[in-house]
Every structure is written in C-alpha cells, then in structure tokens.
C-alpha positions in Angstrom: -23.8 19.7 -23.7 -21.9 18.4 -20.7 -21.1 20.5 -17.8 -17.4 21.1 -17.2 -16.5 20.2 -13.7 -13.2 21.3 -12.2 -10.7 18.5 -11.6 -9.8 18.4 -7.9 -6.4 16.9 -7.2 -5.8 14.8 -4.1 -2.1 14.4 -4.4 -1.6 13.3 -0.8 -4.2 10.6 -1.0 -2.8 9.3 -4.3 0.8 9.2 -2.9 -0.5 7.4 0.2 -2.4 4.9 -1.9 0.7 4.1 -4.1 2.9 3.8 -0.9 0.3 1.4 0.6 0.1 -0.7 -2.6 3.9 -0.9 -3.0 4.5 -2.0 0.6 1.9 -4.7 0.3 2.9 -5.9 -3.1 6.6 -6.0 -2.2 5.8 -8.0 0.9 3.7 -10.5 -1.1 6.5 -10.8 -3.7 8.9 -11.6 -0.9 6.6 -14.3 0.5 6.3 -15.8 -3.0 10.0 -15.7 -3.4 10.5 -17.7 -0.3 7.9 -20.3 -1.4 9.4 -20.6 -4.8 13.0 -20.9 -3.4 11.9 -23.6 -1.0 10.2 -25.5 -3.9 13.4 -25.2 -6.0 15.5 -26.7 -3.2 17.2 -23.7 -1.6 18.2 -24.8 1.8 20.7 -22.2 2.9 18.6 -19.1 3.8 21.4 -17.6 5.8 23.2 -16.1 2.9 22.6 -12.5 1.8 19.4 -11.7 0.2 17.4 -14.2 2.2 17.4 -12.5 5.7 16.0 -9.4 4.1 13.5 -11.3 2.1 12.3 -13.1 5.3 12.2 -9.8 7.3 10.5 -7.5 4.8 7.0 -9.0 5.0 7.1 -8.8 8.8 7.5 -5.0 8.5 5.8 -4.3 5.2 2.4 -5.9 5.8 1.7 -4.1 9.1 2.9 -0.8 7.7 0.7 -1.3 4.7 -2.3 -2.0 6.9 -1.6 1.1 9.0 -1.3 3.2 5.8 -4.5 1.7 4.5 -6.4 2.7 7.6 -4.9 6.2 7.4 -5.9 6.5 3.8 -9.5 5.5 4.7 -9.7 8.1 7.4 -8.2 10.9 5.2 -10.5 10.0 2.4 -13.6 9.9 4.6 -12.7 13.3 6.1 -12.2 14.9 2.7 -15.5 13.5 1.4 -17.3 14.7 4.5 -15.9 18.2 4.0 -16.9 18.1 0.3 -20.4 17.0 1.2 -20.7 19.7 3.9 -19.5 22.4 1.4 -21.9 21.2 -1.2 -24.9 21.7 1.2 -24.0 25.4 1.8 
C-alpha cells in the first residue's frame, strides 16, 4: 500500500511562476503581432494600439527575467530548508 504524503502548497511560488510566464508570453505575443502586422503591410505604427505593443516587450521581458531569477532563489531556499528539516 502506498504511503500517504501530505501535500505541501507553495502558493507564493505558483503565483510568481504564473506572473513570470504571463509577462514573457505577453511580450512574445506583442513581438509576433508587430512582425505579422509588418508582413501584412501596416505602415502607420503611430496610431493607438501600436505604441503600447512596441513598448510592452521592452518592459515585460526584463521584468520576466527578474521574476524568473527571484523564483529560482525562492525555490532553492525552500528546497534547502526542506532538506535541512528532513535530516533532523
């Protein structure tokens, strides 16, 4: 019979992971939108959604990278604490 192990929730890590993924995915979608619009012949990128579409990857990708590094640090610290507690 299998041993029942308690489920440990790491809500903060999960939220941080989803925020990281959404920032990076949204930035990539904006880059793809600019590429597709250029291929389709859009020449006036000064009209309203385009300044935001151009600006979002410049902010979203660095923020996603920073959040990814934070997630790596938080996860490593948690695993280190769990390993330390398991040895006791």
